PDBQT receptor file of N, H, CA, C and O in Angstrom, charges set to zero:
ATOM      1  N   MET A   1      45.594 100.250  43.697  1.00  0.00    +0.000 N 
ATOM      2  CA  MET A   1      45.514 101.413  44.551  1.00  0.00    +0.000 C 
ATOM      3  C   MET A   1      46.021 101.016  45.928  1.00  0.00    +0.000 C 
ATOM      4  O   MET A   1      45.815  99.889  46.380  1.00  0.00    +0.000 OA
ATOM      5  N   ASP A   2      46.686 101.954  46.588  1.00  0.00    +0.000 N 
ATOM      6  H   ASP A   2      46.854 102.869  46.222  1.00  0.00    +0.000 HD
ATOM      7  CA  ASP A   2      47.227 101.711  47.918  1.00  0.00    +0.000 C 
ATOM      8  C   ASP A   2      47.139 103.000  48.732  1.00  0.00    +0.000 C 
ATOM      9  O   ASP A   2      46.893 104.074  48.183  1.00  0.00    +0.000 OA
ATOM     10  N   PHE A   3      47.341 102.888  50.040  1.00  0.00    +0.000 N 
ATOM     11  H   PHE A   3      47.541 102.016  50.487  1.00  0.00    +0.000 HD
ATOM     12  CA  PHE A   3      47.235 104.055  50.910  1.00  0.00    +0.000 C 
ATOM     13  C   PHE A   3      48.249 105.144  50.558  1.00  0.00    +0.000 C 
ATOM     14  O   PHE A   3      47.950 106.331  50.687  1.00  0.00    +0.000 OA
ATOM     15  N   GLY A   4      49.428 104.754  50.121  1.00  0.00    +0.000 N 
ATOM     16  H   GLY A   4      49.670 103.790  50.016  1.00  0.00    +0.000 HD
ATOM     17  CA  GLY A   4      50.443 105.737  49.735  1.00  0.00    +0.000 C 
ATOM     18  C   GLY A   4      49.972 106.588  48.568  1.00  0.00    +0.000 C 
ATOM     19  O   GLY A   4      50.187 107.800  48.549  1.00  0.00    +0.000 OA
ATOM     20  N   THR A   5      49.336 105.959  47.605  1.00  0.00    +0.000 N 
ATOM     21  H   THR A   5      49.161 104.975  47.621  1.00  0.00    +0.000 HD
ATOM     22  CA  THR A   5      48.814 106.693  46.445  1.00  0.00    +0.000 C 
ATOM     23  C   THR A   5      47.674 107.612  46.866  1.00  0.00    +0.000 C 
ATOM     24  O   THR A   5      47.596 108.751  46.407  1.00  0.00    +0.000 OA
ATOM     25  N   VAL A   6      46.795 107.131  47.730  1.00  0.00    +0.000 N 
ATOM     26  H   VAL A   6      46.859 106.205  48.103  1.00  0.00    +0.000 HD
ATOM     27  CA  VAL A   6      45.698 107.961  48.227  1.00  0.00    +0.000 C 
ATOM     28  C   VAL A   6      46.266 109.174  48.955  1.00  0.00    +0.000 C 
ATOM     29  O   VAL A   6      45.813 110.297  48.739  1.00  0.00    +0.000 OA
ATOM     30  N   LYS A   7      47.246 108.954  49.807  1.00  0.00    +0.000 N 
ATOM     31  H   LYS A   7      47.615 108.041  49.983  1.00  0.00    +0.000 HD
ATOM     32  CA  LYS A   7      47.864 110.060  50.550  1.00  0.00    +0.000 C 
ATOM     33  C   LYS A   7      48.486 111.076  49.592  1.00  0.00    +0.000 C 
ATOM     34  O   LYS A   7      48.317 112.284  49.763  1.00  0.00    +0.000 OA
ATOM     35  N   ARG A   8      49.197 110.587  48.599  1.00  0.00    +0.000 N 
ATOM     36  H   ARG A   8      49.334 109.606  48.460  1.00  0.00    +0.000 HD
ATOM     37  CA  ARG A   8      49.837 111.472  47.628  1.00  0.00    +0.000 C 
ATOM     38  C   ARG A   8      48.786 112.294  46.868  1.00  0.00    +0.000 C 
ATOM     39  O   ARG A   8      48.965 113.491  46.642  1.00  0.00    +0.000 OA
ATOM     40  N   LYS A   9      47.700 111.639  46.483  1.00  0.00    +0.000 N 
ATOM     41  H   LYS A   9      47.554 110.667  46.667  1.00  0.00    +0.000 HD
ATOM     42  CA  LYS A   9      46.637 112.337  45.766  1.00  0.00    +0.000 C 
ATOM     43  C   LYS A   9      45.966 113.387  46.661  1.00  0.00    +0.000 C 
ATOM     44  O   LYS A   9      45.594 114.459  46.185  1.00  0.00    +0.000 OA
ATOM     45  N   LEU A  10      45.812 113.082  47.947  1.00  0.00    +0.000 N 
ATOM     46  H   LEU A  10      46.114 112.210  48.333  1.00  0.00    +0.000 HD
ATOM     47  CA  LEU A  10      45.265 114.062  48.881  1.00  0.00    +0.000 C 
ATOM     48  C   LEU A  10      46.219 115.236  49.064  1.00  0.00    +0.000 C 
ATOM     49  O   LEU A  10      45.804 116.395  49.042  1.00  0.00    +0.000 OA
ATOM     50  N   THR A  11      47.490 114.927  49.244  1.00  0.00    +0.000 N 
ATOM     51  H   THR A  11      47.827 113.986  49.261  1.00  0.00    +0.000 HD
ATOM     52  CA  THR A  11      48.505 115.962  49.463  1.00  0.00    +0.000 C 
ATOM     53  C   THR A  11      48.600 116.920  48.294  1.00  0.00    +0.000 C 
ATOM     54  O   THR A  11      48.814 118.117  48.482  1.00  0.00    +0.000 OA
ATOM     55  N   HIS A  12      48.440 116.399  47.092  1.00  0.00    +0.000 N 
ATOM     56  H   HIS A  12      48.266 115.426  46.940  1.00  0.00    +0.000 HD
ATOM     57  CA  HIS A  12      48.593 117.221  45.880  1.00  0.00    +0.000 C 
ATOM     58  C   HIS A  12      47.249 117.668  45.297  1.00  0.00    +0.000 C 
ATOM     59  O   HIS A  12      47.175 118.109  44.150  1.00  0.00    +0.000 OA
ATOM     60  N   ASN A  13      46.189 117.547  46.104  1.00  0.00    +0.000 N 
ATOM     61  H   ASN A  13      46.250 117.188  47.036  1.00  0.00    +0.000 HD
ATOM     62  CA  ASN A  13      44.850 117.999  45.687  1.00  0.00    +0.000 C 
ATOM     63  C   ASN A  13      44.433 117.462  44.318  1.00  0.00    +0.000 C 
ATOM     64  O   ASN A  13      43.924 118.204  43.479  1.00  0.00    +0.000 OA
ATOM     65  N   VAL A  14      44.653 116.174  44.105  1.00  0.00    +0.000 N 
ATOM     66  H   VAL A  14      45.067 115.571  44.787  1.00  0.00    +0.000 HD
ATOM     67  CA  VAL A  14      44.324 115.540  42.833  1.00  0.00    +0.000 C 
ATOM     68  C   VAL A  14      42.829 115.236  42.729  1.00  0.00    +0.000 C 
ATOM     69  O   VAL A  14      42.262 115.287  41.637  1.00  0.00    +0.000 OA
ATOM     70  N   TYR A  15      42.196 114.925  43.845  1.00  0.00    +0.000 N 
ATOM     71  H   TYR A  15      42.657 114.884  44.732  1.00  0.00    +0.000 HD
ATOM     72  CA  TYR A  15      40.782 114.559  43.804  1.00  0.00    +0.000 C 
ATOM     73  C   TYR A  15      39.939 115.776  43.470  1.00  0.00    +0.000 C 
ATOM     74  O   TYR A  15      40.095 116.842  44.065  1.00  0.00    +0.000 OA
ATOM     75  N   SER A  16      39.038 115.598  42.501  1.00  0.00    +0.000 N 
ATOM     76  H   SER A  16      38.912 114.732  42.018  1.00  0.00    +0.000 HD
ATOM     77  CA  SER A  16      38.150 116.704  42.133  1.00  0.00    +0.000 C 
ATOM     78  C   SER A  16      36.888 116.719  42.994  1.00  0.00    +0.000 C 
ATOM     79  O   SER A  16      36.203 117.738  43.091  1.00  0.00    +0.000 OA
ATOM     80  N   ASP A  17      36.587 115.574  43.621  1.00  0.00    +0.000 N 
ATOM     81  H   ASP A  17      37.142 114.747  43.543  1.00  0.00    +0.000 HD
ATOM     82  CA  ASP A  17      35.455 115.515  44.542  1.00  0.00    +0.000 C 
ATOM     83  C   ASP A  17      35.633 114.351  45.511  1.00  0.00    +0.000 C 
ATOM     84  O   ASP A  17      36.511 113.506  45.339  1.00  0.00    +0.000 OA
ATOM     85  N   VAL A  18      34.793 114.328  46.520  1.00  0.00    +0.000 N 
ATOM     86  H   VAL A  18      34.080 115.015  46.660  1.00  0.00    +0.000 HD
ATOM     87  CA  VAL A  18      34.891 113.303  47.566  1.00  0.00    +0.000 C 
ATOM     88  C   VAL A  18      34.613 111.917  47.006  1.00  0.00    +0.000 C 
ATOM     89  O   VAL A  18      35.179 110.930  47.475  1.00  0.00    +0.000 OA
ATOM     90  N   LYS A  19      33.747 111.840  46.007  1.00  0.00    +0.000 N 
ATOM     91  H   LYS A  19      33.288 112.642  45.625  1.00  0.00    +0.000 HD
ATOM     92  CA  LYS A  19      33.407 110.547  45.415  1.00  0.00    +0.000 C 
ATOM     93  C   LYS A  19      34.661 109.829  44.902  1.00  0.00    +0.000 C 
ATOM     94  O   LYS A  19      34.796 108.619  45.085  1.00  0.00    +0.000 OA
ATOM     95  N   GLU A  20      35.566 110.557  44.269  1.00  0.00    +0.000 N 
ATOM     96  H   GLU A  20      35.456 111.540  44.121  1.00  0.00    +0.000 HD
ATOM     97  CA  GLU A  20      36.808 109.948  43.770  1.00  0.00    +0.000 C 
ATOM     98  C   GLU A  20      37.645 109.395  44.917  1.00  0.00    +0.000 C 
ATOM     99  O   GLU A  20      38.219 108.312  44.808  1.00  0.00    +0.000 OA
ATOM    100  N   PHE A  21      37.714 110.139  46.012  1.00  0.00    +0.000 N 
ATOM    101  H   PHE A  21      37.247 111.019  46.101  1.00  0.00    +0.000 HD
ATOM    102  CA  PHE A  21      38.452 109.678  47.188  1.00  0.00    +0.000 C 
ATOM    103  C   PHE A  21      37.835 108.390  47.735  1.00  0.00    +0.000 C 
ATOM    104  O   PHE A  21      38.547 107.424  48.008  1.00  0.00    +0.000 OA
ATOM    105  N   VAL A  22      36.518 108.381  47.894  1.00  0.00    +0.000 N 
ATOM    106  H   VAL A  22      35.940 109.167  47.673  1.00  0.00    +0.000 HD
ATOM    107  CA  VAL A  22      35.823 107.198  48.427  1.00  0.00    +0.000 C 
ATOM    108  C   VAL A  22      36.046 105.996  47.506  1.00  0.00    +0.000 C 
ATOM    109  O   VAL A  22      36.292 104.887  47.980  1.00  0.00    +0.000 OA
ATOM    110  N   GLU A  23      35.962 106.214  46.204  1.00  0.00    +0.000 N 
ATOM    111  H   GLU A  23      35.763 107.115  45.819  1.00  0.00    +0.000 HD
ATOM    112  CA  GLU A  23      36.184 105.116  45.250  1.00  0.00    +0.000 C 
ATOM    113  C   GLU A  23      37.602 104.557  45.376  1.00  0.00    +0.000 C 
ATOM    114  O   GLU A  23      37.793 103.342  45.329  1.00  0.00    +0.000 OA
ATOM    115  N   ASP A  24      38.589 105.429  45.536  1.00  0.00    +0.000 N 
ATOM    116  H   ASP A  24      38.433 106.416  45.574  1.00  0.00    +0.000 HD
ATOM    117  CA  ASP A  24      39.966 104.951  45.708  1.00  0.00    +0.000 C 
ATOM    118  C   ASP A  24      40.127 104.177  47.007  1.00  0.00    +0.000 C 
ATOM    119  O   ASP A  24      40.823 103.162  47.046  1.00  0.00    +0.000 OA
ATOM    120  N   MET A  25      39.488 104.650  48.065  1.00  0.00    +0.000 N 
ATOM    121  H   MET A  25      38.923 105.474  48.032  1.00  0.00    +0.000 HD
ATOM    122  CA  MET A  25      39.580 103.936  49.335  1.00  0.00    +0.000 C 
ATOM    123  C   MET A  25      38.967 102.545  49.210  1.00  0.00    +0.000 C 
ATOM    124  O   MET A  25      39.526 101.572  49.714  1.00  0.00    +0.000 OA
ATOM    125  N   MET A  26      37.827 102.450  48.547  1.00  0.00    +0.000 N 
ATOM    126  H   MET A  26      37.373 103.241  48.138  1.00  0.00    +0.000 HD
ATOM    127  CA  MET A  26      37.195 101.150  48.368  1.00  0.00    +0.000 C 
ATOM    128  C   MET A  26      38.085 100.225  47.536  1.00  0.00    +0.000 C 
ATOM    129  O   MET A  26      38.125  99.016  47.764  1.00  0.00    +0.000 OA
ATOM    130  N   LEU A  27      38.791 100.804  46.576  1.00  0.00    +0.000 N 
ATOM    131  H   LEU A  27      38.758 101.786  46.391  1.00  0.00    +0.000 HD
ATOM    132  CA  LEU A  27      39.714 100.020  45.761  1.00  0.00    +0.000 C 
ATOM    133  C   LEU A  27      40.902  99.531  46.591  1.00  0.00    +0.000 C 
ATOM    134  O   LEU A  27      41.389  98.421  46.375  1.00  0.00    +0.000 OA
ATOM    135  N   VAL A  28      41.366 100.337  47.526  1.00  0.00    +0.000 N 
ATOM    136  H   VAL A  28      40.970 101.238  47.702  1.00  0.00    +0.000 HD
ATOM    137  CA  VAL A  28      42.445  99.905  48.433  1.00  0.00    +0.000 C 
ATOM    138  C   VAL A  28      42.005  98.653  49.184  1.00  0.00    +0.000 C 
ATOM    139  O   VAL A  28      42.739  97.667  49.244  1.00  0.00    +0.000 OA
ATOM    140  N   PHE A  29      40.809  98.697  49.753  1.00  0.00    +0.000 N 
ATOM    141  H   PHE A  29      40.213  99.498  49.705  1.00  0.00    +0.000 HD
ATOM    142  CA  PHE A  29      40.313  97.543  50.515  1.00  0.00    +0.000 C 
ATOM    143  C   PHE A  29      40.130  96.326  49.619  1.00  0.00    +0.000 C 
ATOM    144  O   PHE A  29      40.481  95.209  49.999  1.00  0.00    +0.000 OA
ATOM    145  N   SER A  30      39.586  96.540  48.445  1.00  0.00    +0.000 N 
ATOM    146  H   SER A  30      39.301  97.448  48.136  1.00  0.00    +0.000 HD
ATOM    147  CA  SER A  30      39.375  95.454  47.495  1.00  0.00    +0.000 C 
ATOM    148  C   SER A  30      40.703  94.821  47.077  1.00  0.00    +0.000 C 
ATOM    149  O   SER A  30      40.827  93.597  47.030  1.00  0.00    +0.000 OA
ATOM    150  N   ASN A  31      41.678  95.652  46.778  1.00  0.00    +0.000 N 
ATOM    151  H   ASN A  31      41.577  96.646  46.816  1.00  0.00    +0.000 HD
ATOM    152  CA  ASN A  31      42.994  95.141  46.377  1.00  0.00    +0.000 C 
ATOM    153  C   ASN A  31      43.658  94.356  47.499  1.00  0.00    +0.000 C 
ATOM    154  O   ASN A  31      44.309  93.342  47.249  1.00  0.00    +0.000 OA
ATOM    155  N   CYS A  32      43.497  94.818  48.723  1.00  0.00    +0.000 N 
ATOM    156  H   CYS A  32      42.968  95.642  48.926  1.00  0.00    +0.000 HD
ATOM    157  CA  CYS A  32      44.103  94.114  49.855  1.00  0.00    +0.000 C 
ATOM    158  C   CYS A  32      43.574  92.694  49.945  1.00  0.00    +0.000 C 
ATOM    159  O   CYS A  32      44.340  91.748  50.129  1.00  0.00    +0.000 OA
ATOM    160  N   VAL A  33      42.269  92.548  49.815  1.00  0.00    +0.000 N 
ATOM    161  H   VAL A  33      41.647  93.317  49.665  1.00  0.00    +0.000 HD
ATOM    162  CA  VAL A  33      41.660  91.215  49.878  1.00  0.00    +0.000 C 
ATOM    163  C   VAL A  33      42.051  90.389  48.654  1.00  0.00    +0.000 C 
ATOM    164  O   VAL A  33      42.324  89.194  48.767  1.00  0.00    +0.000 OA
ATOM    165  N   LEU A  34      42.077  91.027  47.492  1.00  0.00    +0.000 N 
ATOM    166  H   LEU A  34      41.855  91.998  47.401  1.00  0.00    +0.000 HD
ATOM    167  CA  LEU A  34      42.428  90.328  46.260  1.00  0.00    +0.000 C 
ATOM    168  C   LEU A  34      43.841  89.748  46.330  1.00  0.00    +0.000 C 
ATOM    169  O   LEU A  34      44.059  88.595  45.958  1.00  0.00    +0.000 OA
ATOM    170  N   TYR A  35      44.783  90.535  46.798  1.00  0.00    +0.000 N 
ATOM    171  H   TYR A  35      44.606  91.471  47.100  1.00  0.00    +0.000 HD
ATOM    172  CA  TYR A  35      46.179  90.110  46.779  1.00  0.00    +0.000 C 
ATOM    173  C   TYR A  35      46.619  89.359  48.029  1.00  0.00    +0.000 C 
ATOM    174  O   TYR A  35      47.687  88.747  48.039  1.00  0.00    +0.000 OA
ATOM    175  N   ASN A  36      45.803  89.400  49.090  1.00  0.00    +0.000 N 
ATOM    176  H   ASN A  36      44.935  89.897  49.083  1.00  0.00    +0.000 HD
ATOM    177  CA  ASN A  36      46.190  88.718  50.325  1.00  0.00    +0.000 C 
ATOM    178  C   ASN A  36      45.214  87.632  50.747  1.00  0.00    +0.000 C 
ATOM    179  O   ASN A  36      45.503  86.887  51.684  1.00  0.00    +0.000 OA
ATOM    180  N   SER A  37      44.071  87.519  50.087  1.00  0.00    +0.000 N 
ATOM    181  H   SER A  37      43.836  88.124  49.326  1.00  0.00    +0.000 HD
ATOM    182  CA  SER A  37      42.961  86.606  50.368  1.00  0.00    +0.000 C 
ATOM    183  C   SER A  37      42.142  87.110  51.557  1.00  0.00    +0.000 C 
ATOM    184  O   SER A  37      42.662  87.731  52.484  1.00  0.00    +0.000 OA
ATOM    185  N   SER A  38      40.879  86.825  51.496  1.00  0.00    +0.000 N 
ATOM    186  H   SER A  38      40.456  86.320  50.743  1.00  0.00    +0.000 HD
ATOM    187  CA  SER A  38      39.973  87.274  52.555  1.00  0.00    +0.000 C 
ATOM    188  C   SER A  38      40.188  86.509  53.854  1.00  0.00    +0.000 C 
ATOM    189  O   SER A  38      39.749  86.944  54.919  1.00  0.00    +0.000 OA
ATOM    190  N   GLU A  39      40.863  85.372  53.764  1.00  0.00    +0.000 N 
ATOM    191  H   GLU A  39      41.220  85.018  52.900  1.00  0.00    +0.000 HD
ATOM    192  CA  GLU A  39      41.120  84.553  54.955  1.00  0.00    +0.000 C 
ATOM    193  C   GLU A  39      42.420  84.906  55.662  1.00  0.00    +0.000 C 
ATOM    194  O   GLU A  39      42.670  84.428  56.769  1.00  0.00    +0.000 OA
ATOM    195  N   SER A  40      43.248  85.732  55.044  1.00  0.00    +0.000 N 
ATOM    196  H   SER A  40      43.046  86.121  54.146  1.00  0.00    +0.000 HD
ATOM    197  CA  SER A  40      44.516  86.117  55.674  1.00  0.00    +0.000 C 
ATOM    198  C   SER A  40      44.269  87.172  56.742  1.00  0.00    +0.000 C 
ATOM    199  O   SER A  40      43.212  87.801  56.771  1.00  0.00    +0.000 OA
ATOM    200  N   ASP A  41      45.243  87.360  57.614  1.00  0.00    +0.000 N 
ATOM    201  H   ASP A  41      46.102  86.849  57.591  1.00  0.00    +0.000 HD
ATOM    202  CA  ASP A  41      45.129  88.406  58.637  1.00  0.00    +0.000 C 
ATOM    203  C   ASP A  41      44.916  89.766  57.985  1.00  0.00    +0.000 C 
ATOM    204  O   ASP A  41      44.076  90.544  58.438  1.00  0.00    +0.000 OA
ATOM    205  N   LEU A  42      45.666  90.061  56.927  1.00  0.00    +0.000 N 
ATOM    206  H   LEU A  42      46.348  89.429  56.559  1.00  0.00    +0.000 HD
ATOM    207  CA  LEU A  42      45.527  91.349  56.242  1.00  0.00    +0.000 C 
ATOM    208  C   LEU A  42      44.155  91.480  55.586  1.00  0.00    +0.000 C 
ATOM    209  O   LEU A  42      43.552  92.553  55.623  1.00  0.00    +0.000 OA
ATOM    210  N   GLY A  43      43.667  90.421  54.999  1.00  0.00    +0.000 N 
ATOM    211  H   GLY A  43      44.157  89.549  54.969  1.00  0.00    +0.000 HD
ATOM    212  CA  GLY A  43      42.351  90.446  54.377  1.00  0.00    +0.000 C 
ATOM    213  C   GLY A  43      41.248  90.696  55.385  1.00  0.00    +0.000 C 
ATOM    214  O   GLY A  43      40.345  91.496  55.140  1.00  0.00    +0.000 OA
ATOM    215  N   ARG A  44      41.318  90.011  56.518  1.00  0.00    +0.000 N 
ATOM    216  H   ARG A  44      42.051  89.361  56.717  1.00  0.00    +0.000 HD
ATOM    217  CA  ARG A  44      40.310  90.201  57.566  1.00  0.00    +0.000 C 
ATOM    218  C   ARG A  44      40.382  91.611  58.141  1.00  0.00    +0.000 C 
ATOM    219  O   ARG A  44      39.352  92.241  58.380  1.00  0.00    +0.000 OA
ATOM    220  N   LEU A  45      41.591  92.103  58.364  1.00  0.00    +0.000 N 
ATOM    221  H   LEU A  45      42.428  91.591  58.170  1.00  0.00    +0.000 HD
ATOM    222  CA  LEU A  45      41.769  93.464  58.877  1.00  0.00    +0.000 C 
ATOM    223  C   LEU A  45      41.249  94.486  57.872  1.00  0.00    +0.000 C 
ATOM    224  O   LEU A  45      40.604  95.463  58.252  1.00  0.00    +0.000 OA
ATOM    225  N   SER A  46      41.526  94.262  56.606  1.00  0.00    +0.000 N 
ATOM    226  H   SER A  46      42.050  93.468  56.297  1.00  0.00    +0.000 HD
ATOM    227  CA  SER A  46      41.033  95.157  55.562  1.00  0.00    +0.000 C 
ATOM    228  C   SER A  46      39.514  95.210  55.563  1.00  0.00    +0.000 C 
ATOM    229  O   SER A  46      38.930  96.288  55.452  1.00  0.00    +0.000 OA
ATOM    230  N   ASN A  47      38.870  94.059  55.689  1.00  0.00    +0.000 N 
ATOM    231  H   ASN A  47      39.343  93.183  55.780  1.00  0.00    +0.000 HD
ATOM    232  CA  ASN A  47      37.402  94.022  55.732  1.00  0.00    +0.000 C 
ATOM    233  C   ASN A  47      36.855  94.796  56.927  1.00  0.00    +0.000 C 
ATOM    234  O   ASN A  47      35.844  95.490  56.815  1.00  0.00    +0.000 OA
ATOM    235  N   GLU A  48      37.520  94.674  58.058  1.00  0.00    +0.000 N 
ATOM    236  H   GLU A  48      38.340  94.110  58.148  1.00  0.00    +0.000 HD
ATOM    237  CA  GLU A  48      37.076  95.385  59.255  1.00  0.00    +0.000 C 
ATOM    238  C   GLU A  48      37.270  96.895  59.109  1.00  0.00    +0.000 C 
ATOM    239  O   GLU A  48      36.389  97.675  59.471  1.00  0.00    +0.000 OA
ATOM    240  N   ILE A  49      38.408  97.300  58.585  1.00  0.00    +0.000 N 
ATOM    241  H   ILE A  49      39.124  96.667  58.290  1.00  0.00    +0.000 HD
ATOM    242  CA  ILE A  49      38.656  98.733  58.382  1.00  0.00    +0.000 C 
ATOM    243  C   ILE A  49      37.687  99.293  57.340  1.00  0.00    +0.000 C 
ATOM    244  O   ILE A  49      37.213 100.421  57.473  1.00  0.00    +0.000 OA
ATOM    245  N   GLN A  50      37.395  98.509  56.309  1.00  0.00    +0.000 N 
ATOM    246  H   GLN A  50      37.780  97.592  56.200  1.00  0.00    +0.000 HD
ATOM    247  CA  GLN A  50      36.443  98.943  55.297  1.00  0.00    +0.000 C 
ATOM    248  C   GLN A  50      35.071  99.193  55.919  1.00  0.00    +0.000 C 
ATOM    249  O   GLN A  50      34.424 100.191  55.601  1.00  0.00    +0.000 OA
ATOM    250  N   LYS A  51      34.624  98.307  56.793  1.00  0.00    +0.000 N 
ATOM    251  H   LYS A  51      35.150  97.497  57.051  1.00  0.00    +0.000 HD
ATOM    252  CA  LYS A  51      33.338  98.492  57.465  1.00  0.00    +0.000 C 
ATOM    253  C   LYS A  51      33.331  99.797  58.261  1.00  0.00    +0.000 C 
ATOM    254  O   LYS A  51      32.359 100.551  58.216  1.00  0.00    +0.000 OA
ATOM    255  N   GLN A  52      34.410 100.057  58.984  1.00  0.00    +0.000 N 
ATOM    256  H   GLN A  52      35.199  99.444  59.021  1.00  0.00    +0.000 HD
ATOM    257  CA  GLN A  52      34.502 101.279  59.776  1.00  0.00    +0.000 C 
ATOM    258  C   GLN A  52      34.540 102.512  58.874  1.00  0.00    +0.000 C 
ATOM    259  O   GLN A  52      33.916 103.527  59.181  1.00  0.00    +0.000 OA
ATOM    260  N   PHE A  53      35.265 102.424  57.773  1.00  0.00    +0.000 N 
ATOM    261  H   PHE A  53      35.772 101.599  57.524  1.00  0.00    +0.000 HD
ATOM    262  CA  PHE A  53      35.331 103.528  56.824  1.00  0.00    +0.000 C 
ATOM    263  C   PHE A  53      33.945 103.804  56.250  1.00  0.00    +0.000 C 
ATOM    264  O   PHE A  53      33.527 104.959  56.168  1.00  0.00    +0.000 OA
ATOM    265  N   GLU A  54      33.235 102.758  55.855  1.00  0.00    +0.000 N 
ATOM    266  H   GLU A  54      33.574 101.820  55.922  1.00  0.00    +0.000 HD
ATOM    267  CA  GLU A  54      31.900 102.920  55.284  1.00  0.00    +0.000 C 
ATOM    268  C   GLU A  54      30.934 103.533  56.294  1.00  0.00    +0.000 C 
ATOM    269  O   GLU A  54      30.137 104.400  55.936  1.00  0.00    +0.000 OA
ATOM    270  N   GLU A  55      30.995 103.094  57.547  1.00  0.00    +0.000 N 
ATOM    271  H   GLU A  55      31.643 102.389  57.838  1.00  0.00    +0.000 HD
ATOM    272  CA  GLU A  55      30.139 103.667  58.587  1.00  0.00    +0.000 C 
ATOM    273  C   GLU A  55      30.408 105.155  58.752  1.00  0.00    +0.000 C 
ATOM    274  O   GLU A  55      29.477 105.958  58.828  1.00  0.00    +0.000 OA
ATOM    275  N   SER A  56      31.664 105.513  58.806  1.00  0.00    +0.000 N 
ATOM    276  H   SER A  56      32.420 104.861  58.744  1.00  0.00    +0.000 HD
ATOM    277  CA  SER A  56      32.036 106.914  58.975  1.00  0.00    +0.000 C 
ATOM    278  C   SER A  56      31.636 107.738  57.755  1.00  0.00    +0.000 C 
ATOM    279  O   SER A  56      31.136 108.855  57.891  1.00  0.00    +0.000 OA
ATOM    280  N   ALA A  57      31.857 107.185  56.566  1.00  0.00    +0.000 N 
ATOM    281  H   ALA A  57      32.263 106.278  56.456  1.00  0.00    +0.000 HD
ATOM    282  CA  ALA A  57      31.499 107.893  55.332  1.00  0.00    +0.000 C 
ATOM    283  C   ALA A  57      29.988 108.098  55.256  1.00  0.00    +0.000 C 
ATOM    284  O   ALA A  57      29.536 109.164  54.837  1.00  0.00    +0.000 OA
ATOM    285  N   ARG A  58      29.205 107.107  55.651  1.00  0.00    +0.000 N 
ATOM    286  H   ARG A  58      29.572 106.241  55.991  1.00  0.00    +0.000 HD
ATOM    287  CA  ARG A  58      27.744 107.250  55.647  1.00  0.00    +0.000 C 
ATOM    288  C   ARG A  58      27.309 108.307  56.666  1.00  0.00    +0.000 C 
ATOM    289  O   ARG A  58      26.449 109.140  56.381  1.00  0.00    +0.000 OA
ATOM    290  N   LEU A  59      27.907 108.259  57.841  1.00  0.00    +0.000 N 
ATOM    291  H   LEU A  59      28.605 107.582  58.072  1.00  0.00    +0.000 HD
ATOM    292  CA  LEU A  59      27.588 109.211  58.906  1.00  0.00    +0.000 C 
ATOM    293  C   LEU A  59      27.796 110.654  58.448  1.00  0.00    +0.000 C 
ATOM    294  O   LEU A  59      27.051 111.555  58.833  1.00  0.00    +0.000 OA
ATOM    295  N   HIS A  60      28.819 110.856  57.623  1.00  0.00    +0.000 N 
ATOM    296  H   HIS A  60      29.424 110.124  57.310  1.00  0.00    +0.000 HD
ATOM    297  CA  HIS A  60      29.158 112.195  57.133  1.00  0.00    +0.000 C 
ATOM    298  C   HIS A  60      28.570 112.502  55.755  1.00  0.00    +0.000 C 
ATOM    299  O   HIS A  60      28.896 113.517  55.140  1.00  0.00    +0.000 OA
ATOM    300  N   GLY A  61      27.703 111.615  55.287  1.00  0.00    +0.000 N 
ATOM    301  H   GLY A  61      27.438 110.791  55.788  1.00  0.00    +0.000 HD
ATOM    302  CA  GLY A  61      27.015 111.848  54.013  1.00  0.00    +0.000 C 
ATOM    303  C   GLY A  61      27.875 111.666  52.792  1.00  0.00    +0.000 C 
ATOM    304  O   GLY A  61      27.554 112.188  51.724  1.00  0.00    +0.000 OA
ATOM    305  N   LEU A  62      28.979 110.924  52.930  1.00  0.00    +0.000 N 
ATOM    306  H   LEU A  62      29.239 110.500  53.797  1.00  0.00    +0.000 HD
ATOM    307  CA  LEU A  62      29.899 110.726  51.806  1.00  0.00    +0.000 C 
ATOM    308  C   LEU A  62      29.616 109.446  51.037  1.00  0.00    +0.000 C 
ATOM    309  O   LEU A  62      30.100 109.255  49.922  1.00  0.00    +0.000 OA
ATOM    310  N   LEU A  63      28.835 108.582  51.642  1.00  0.00    +0.000 N 
ATOM    311  H   LEU A  63      28.442 108.736  52.548  1.00  0.00    +0.000 HD
ATOM    312  CA  LEU A  63      28.502 107.299  51.020  1.00  0.00    +0.000 C 
ATOM    313  C   LEU A  63      27.014 107.072  51.241  1.00  0.00    +0.000 C 
ATOM    314  O   LEU A  63      26.531 107.086  52.373  1.00  0.00    +0.000 OA
ATOM    315  N   THR A  64      26.309 106.869  50.165  1.00  0.00    +0.000 N 
ATOM    316  H   THR A  64      26.702 106.858  49.245  1.00  0.00    +0.000 HD
ATOM    317  CA  THR A  64      24.861 106.736  50.273  1.00  0.00    +0.000 C 
ATOM    318  C   THR A  64      24.364 105.333  49.992  1.00  0.00    +0.000 C 
ATOM    319  O   THR A  64      23.218 105.025  50.323  1.00  0.00    +0.000 OA
ATOM    320  N   GLU A  65      25.171 104.465  49.396  1.00  0.00    +0.000 N 
ATOM    321  H   GLU A  65      26.102 104.715  49.127  1.00  0.00    +0.000 HD
ATOM    322  CA  GLU A  65      24.733 103.109  49.080  1.00  0.00    +0.000 C 
ATOM    323  C   GLU A  65      24.609 102.285  50.325  1.00  0.00    +0.000 C 
ATOM    324  O   GLU A  65      24.249 101.110  50.253  1.00  0.00    +0.000 OA
TER     325      GLU A  65
């Protein structure tokens, strides 16, 4: 999963609910770390953006875990 795919799915109203969107976003972050390592600049940036995304999603009631 990547941001381009998420954008395309949003543009074409593919998501049936917010949960699917959140799951894809989490997969984007996971894939970034998987393919770039958590110690790389991209991996560290991905972890930071993921934290911000999770905070915002929780604030808006989109993520409950």
